C-alpha positions in Angstrom: 0.0 0.0 0.0 1.4 3.4 -1.0 1.7 6.1 1.5 -0.5 9.0 0.4 0.8 12.4 1.4 -1.8 15.1 2.2 -1.3 18.5 0.6 -4.4 19.9 2.4 -3.8 22.9 4.5 -4.9 22.7 8.1 -8.2 24.5 8.8 -7.6 27.8 10.4 -9.7 28.7 13.5 -11.1 31.7 11.5 -12.4 29.2 8.8 -13.5 26.6 11.3 -15.7 29.2 13.1 -17.1 30.4 9.9 -15.4 33.8 9.3 -16.2 37.3 10.4 -20.0 36.9 11.0 -19.8 34.4 13.9 -16.9 36.3 15.5 -19.0 39.5 15.3 -22.0 37.7 16.9 -19.8 36.4 19.7 -18.2 39.8 20.3 -21.7 41.5 20.3 -23.0 38.9 22.8 -19.9 39.4 24.9 -20.4 43.2 25.2 -24.2 42.7 25.7 -23.4 40.4 28.6 -20.9 42.9 30.0 -23.5 45.6 29.9 -26.4 43.7 31.3 -25.0 41.2 33.9 -24.1 42.4 37.4 -21.4 39.8 37.6 -19.4 41.8 35.0 -20.0 45.3 36.4 -16.3 45.7 37.4 -15.2 44.8 33.9 -17.9 47.1 32.3 -16.6 50.0 34.5 -13.2 49.8 32.8 -14.7 50.7 29.5 -16.0 53.9 27.9 -19.7 54.6 27.8 -19.8 53.9 24.0 -18.7 50.3 23.4 -19.1 50.5 19.6 -15.3 51.2 18.9 -14.4 48.3 21.2 -16.9 45.9 19.5 -15.2 46.7 16.2 -11.7 46.5 17.6 -12.2 43.1 19.4 -13.9 41.6 16.3 -10.9 42.7 14.1 -8.4 41.4 16.7 -10.1 38.0 17.1 -10.3 37.6 13.3 -6.6 38.2 13.0 -5.8 36.0 16.1 -7.8 33.2 14.5 -5.9 33.4 11.2 -8.3 35.6 9.2 -7.8 39.1 7.8 -5.1 41.1 9.8 -7.0 44.4 9.7 -6.4 45.0 13.5 -2.7 44.8 13.0 -2.6 46.8 9.8 -4.6 49.6 11.5 -2.1 49.5 14.4 1.4 48.9 13.1 3.6 47.5 15.9 0.7 47.2 18.3 0.8 44.6 21.0 -2.5 43.6 22.7 -0.7 42.7 25.9 0.9 46.2 26.1 -2.3 47.9 25.2 -4.0 46.4 28.4 -1.0 46.9 30.7 -1.9 50.4 31.8 -5.6 49.9 31.8 -7.1 51.2 35.0 -8.7 48.4 37.0 -6.9 45.5 35.2 -6.5 42.7 37.7 -7.2 39.0 38.2 -10.9 39.7 39.1 -11.5 41.7 35.9 -9.5 39.2 33.8 -11.7 36.4 35.2 -14.8 38.4 34.4 -13.6 38.9 30.8 -13.0 35.1 30.4 -16.3 34.2 31.9 -18.2 36.7 29.7 -16.4 35.5 26.6 -17.0 31.9 27.6 -20.7 32.5 27.9 -20.8 34.5 24.6 -19.0 31.7 22.8 -21.2 29.0 24.2 -24.3 31.1 23.2 -23.1 31.9 19.7 -21.1 28.8 18.7 -23.1 25.9 20.3 -22.3 23.5 17.5 -18.6 23.3 18.3 -18.0 22.9 22.0 -14.4 21.6 21.5 -13.5 24.8 19.6 -15.1 26.9 22.3 -13.3 25.1 25.1 -9.9 25.5 23.3 -10.5 29.1 22.5 -11.6 29.9 26.1 -8.5 28.1 27.5 -6.3 30.4 25.3 -8.3 33.4 26.4 -7.8 32.4 30.0 -4.0 32.2 29.6 -3.9 35.6 27.8 -6.0 37.3 30.4 -4.0 35.8 33.3 -0.8 37.1 31.7 -2.4 40.6 31.2 -3.5 40.7 34.8 0.0 39.6 36.0 1.6 42.4 34.0 -0.9 45.1 34.8 0.7 48.4 35.8 4.2 47.4 34.7 4.8 49.9 31.9 4.5 49.8 28.2 7.3 47.5 27.1 6.6 44.1 25.6 
């Protein structure tokens, strides 16, 4: 039996999730939860009254992070998401945990057909948010 080599590219998370639209739905659900649920009040207080710019920014960031269009990075040459959150007033383990819990709920609500994807994504979010909280208030270097 001959060994068959696969030339298929691995499926990027961006493609697996279905592109921009599902990411936008997840982000909108996240911010809706943040605005409406008392458990996320401390996290909400860290943000401006108008969440529209953040909705767009997070959608663009997650698209790039998942292997899709890199608009977020192209609009912000040299930007680092970790550095951007380092000086954020109120950034700590409690707010980082609130962020992860809100994203977890948003993902479960908007991507119910792929629980493995949601679990893996949320695990990555948890690692990122923990690192952001650990580095909060430590300046602007990477």
